C-alpha positions, 0 to 999 in steps of 0.5 A: 861939113857942108851938105850938098843941096842937090835935089833929085825929082822923083815922079810918083805914080800919082803924077805929082812930083816929090823932092828927094834929097841928094845922096849926102842928104845931111845924114851924119857919116861915120868914120873919116870921109873926104871931099874936094871942093866945098861942094858936099866936101867933108874934112878928113882928120889930118895925119902927121904933116897933113893940113886940114882942108887940103886932102887932095894935094896929089902933086905930080907923078914920080916923073914930074908929069901930071897923071891923066885920070881920064877915060881908061883905054879898053882892055883886051879881056872879054871873060865874063865877070865872076861877080853876081848880078845885083838887083837894085835901083839907081839914082843920080847926083852932081858928081865931079869924080871926087868923094869918100874914095879920096880920088881927085876930081876928074871932069874929063871922066864923069862915068862915076858912081857912089855905092851904098855903105854895105856894097862900099865895103869899107872902101874896098869898092873904091876904084872898081868898075861897075856895069849898070843896066837900066831901062834904056841902056847900059853904062860902066862906071868907076866907084869913087864915092859912098852913099851913106843914106842908100840901102844895100843894092842902091847905086848913085850914078853921076848925072852923066851916067844916069842919062845913058840908062834912063831919062833924067826926069825919072829920078829913080829906076830899077837896075841890075849892076855887077862888078866888071874888070876896069879897062885899065892900061899900064901898071898899077899905081901907088899914091902916097898921101900928103903927110906921109913919111917914114914914121906914118905912111899912107898908100892908095892903089890906083889903076887896078883891074879888080877891087883891091883886098889888101896891101902889105909892106915888107918890114924887117924881112917879113910882110905886114898887112896895112889897115885900110881906112874908109877914105881908101888909104892903107895906113902904116900908123908906125910907118914903113921906114924911109924907103924904097919899099917892097909892096904886095897887093892882093885883089879880091879874086886872089891875084897877087903882085909884089913890087920892089923898089917903090920910092916914097914920093909924098903926095905923088903917084908912083908907077908899079912894075906890072898889072894884076891879071884879068 
């Protein structure tokens, strides 16, 4: 496990400066966690057919084109968020868009953040959007990582996102934050993990509006729930068969979407037929 060595300077009330360890901080992390490029990356125990050290072998989309993970297009809804406002604090780290959520690096979109372990909620918050209000402004970020040493309510922003709410030299600021709908466009997408096959199938949901609560696969005419791992994949340890699949996605607000005819594309994204409602 490599330990990120980024230090954040915290200006104390006395006027002296104290070094604060970066959010990885060398603290042991429970459960499999994942990185991307050796900068604080952590290895994931490989599933069948998955080589250690290549956790982000995502490959092209089902149509052969690389999927653009850039800044999302604004959504049309302006309904208030049903989630409570959290009073907490914000810090920053050198983010690249990858992390415990197993998303690839997104240098073209660094409005990202890591959440403390309780609010990370077993990876349920991965891919969700959070609006953060600080002393100098407001920013909306996508959750891509977990901050194992952060206390509940603490959000660790990318340096670029932190700069939109406060001066970087402050290091730590009081904020409020709230889950909001992601401004997605197009249908949800299914990422099949490298090493997936008909006997061991791991699927990640991407491009979703609200946090995802569950994923079910239809096996033998009935739906079976797929357990979710801390690294943000739903895993059928005995597989879902050769496909194509019928999958049922439920978000935390109770919206349900059923997709049929989803082919097994190892290490690739497959577009669904629709998007979960606002």
